[in-house]
C-alpha positions as CSV (number, residue, x, y, z in Angstrom):
1,X,72.0,3.0,18.9
2,X,68.6,4.0,17.8
3,X,65.4,3.0,19.6
4,X,64.5,0.8,16.6
5,X,67.8,-0.9,16.5
6,X,67.8,-1.4,20.3
7,X,64.3,-2.9,20.2
8,X,65.2,-5.2,17.3
9,X,68.3,-6.3,19.3
10,X,66.1,-7.0,22.3
11,X,63.8,-9.1,20.1
12,X,60.9,-6.8,20.8
13,X,60.3,-5.9,17.1
14,X,61.1,-7.4,13.7
15,X,61.2,-5.8,10.3
16,X,59.7,-7.7,7.4
17,X,59.3,-6.4,3.9
18,X,60.2,-2.9,5.2
19,X,57.5,-2.9,7.9
20,X,57.9,-2.9,11.6
21,X,56.0,-5.6,13.6
22,X,55.9,-5.4,17.4
23,X,56.5,-8.8,18.9
24,X,56.3,-7.8,22.5
25,X,54.7,-4.4,23.5
26,X,55.3,-4.8,27.2
27,X,57.1,-1.9,28.8
28,X,60.9,-2.2,28.9
29,X,61.5,0.2,31.8
30,X,63.3,2.6,29.4
31,X,61.3,5.8,28.7
32,X,62.6,6.3,25.2
33,X,62.1,2.7,24.2
34,X,58.6,2.5,25.8
35,X,57.6,5.6,23.8
36,X,58.9,4.0,20.6
37,X,57.1,0.8,21.3
38,X,53.8,2.6,22.0
39,X,54.2,4.6,18.8
40,X,54.9,1.4,16.7
41,X,52.2,-0.8,18.3
42,X,49.4,1.9,18.2
43,X,49.6,2.2,14.4
44,X,46.6,0.9,12.5
45,X,48.9,-1.3,10.4
46,X,52.6,-2.1,10.8
47,X,54.5,1.1,10.1
48,X,57.0,1.3,7.3
49,X,60.5,1.4,8.9
50,X,61.8,4.2,6.7
51,X,58.7,6.4,7.4
52,X,58.8,5.7,11.2
53,X,62.5,6.5,11.5
54,X,62.1,9.7,9.4
55,X,59.2,11.0,11.4
56,X,60.1,14.1,13.4
57,X,60.0,13.7,17.2
58,X,59.9,16.9,19.2
59,X,62.5,16.9,22.0
60,X,64.1,13.5,21.2
61,X,67.6,14.9,20.8
62,X,67.3,16.9,24.1
63,X,66.0,13.8,25.9
64,X,69.0,11.7,24.8
65,X,71.5,14.4,25.5
66,X,70.0,14.9,29.0
67,X,70.2,11.1,29.6
68,X,73.9,11.1,28.5
69,X,74.6,14.0,30.8
70,X,72.9,12.3,33.8
71,X,75.0,9.2,33.1
72,X,78.2,11.3,33.2
73,X,79.0,10.6,29.6
74,X,78.9,14.2,28.4
75,X,78.9,17.7,29.9
76,X,76.6,20.2,28.2
77,X,77.8,23.8,28.1
78,X,75.2,26.4,27.1
79,X,77.1,28.7,24.7
80,X,76.3,32.3,23.8
81,X,77.7,34.6,21.1
82,X,77.0,38.3,21.7
83,X,74.6,37.3,24.4
84,X,72.5,35.1,22.0
85,X,72.1,31.5,23.0
86,X,73.4,29.1,20.3
87,X,73.6,25.4,20.0
88,X,75.1,23.8,23.2
89,X,78.6,22.6,23.2
90,X,79.0,19.0,24.1
91,X,82.1,17.8,25.9
92,X,82.7,14.0,26.2
93,X,83.7,13.3,29.8
94,X,83.7,9.5,29.6
95,X,86.8,8.7,27.7
96,X,86.5,5.0,28.3
97,X,83.2,5.1,26.4
98,X,84.9,6.8,23.5
99,X,87.6,4.1,23.5
100,X,84.9,1.4,23.6
101,X,83.0,3.0,20.6
102,X,86.3,3.2,18.7
103,X,87.0,-0.4,19.3
104,X,83.5,-1.5,18.3
105,X,83.7,0.6,15.1
106,X,87.2,-0.7,14.3
107,X,85.9,-4.3,14.7
108,X,83.0,-3.6,12.3
109,X,85.2,-1.8,9.7
110,X,88.2,-4.1,9.9
111,X,86.5,-7.4,10.5
112,X,86.5,-10.0,7.8
113,X,83.2,-11.8,8.5
114,X,79.6,-10.8,7.9
115,X,78.2,-7.8,9.9
116,X,75.0,-8.5,11.8
117,X,72.1,-6.0,11.9
118,X,73.1,-4.6,15.4
119,X,76.6,-3.9,14.2
120,X,75.4,-2.4,10.9
121,X,73.0,-0.2,12.9
122,X,75.7,0.9,15.2
123,X,78.1,1.8,12.4
124,X,75.3,3.6,10.5
125,X,74.2,5.5,13.5
126,X,77.8,6.6,14.3
127,X,78.1,8.0,10.8
128,X,74.6,9.5,10.6
129,X,75.0,11.4,13.9
130,X,78.5,12.7,12.9
131,X,80.2,11.4,16.0
132,X,83.0,10.1,13.9
133,X,84.9,13.4,14.5
134,X,84.8,12.6,18.3
135,X,85.8,9.0,17.9
136,X,88.4,9.6,15.3
137,X,89.7,13.1,15.8
138,X,92.4,15.0,13.9
139,X,94.2,14.3,10.7
140,X,94.6,10.6,11.3
141,X,90.8,10.3,11.7
142,X,90.4,11.7,8.2
143,X,89.1,15.1,9.3
144,X,90.8,18.0,7.6
């Protein structure tokens, strides 16, 4: 889940008319969330959600991957082709977490009731980050 979605789920921010308003700028104890809160609350006026999310953040991907590796969720393998370092290979080591993600996405996709903002963010993030091929591998998952 993105920092914005996590902060909204925690009641720390709200989005009104496409702008982010910080409701509680106090530190959360999570480095990534605290950085996001500081960024949002230090703006001269409430930032537009689309602009804030789309802003490039140096090192954010590496920080999240390192966090997942420390938690034992993934293993990062530095790959090389002809001695040239390429994008790292990510291996999911926590199969229970994959099963949980699949169950949560199935509940969102197959549910008959309304989808709240946290579930919508979860589903959107799964698709936007292309983890669907990990959660739903092979032909049955729709990947050809």
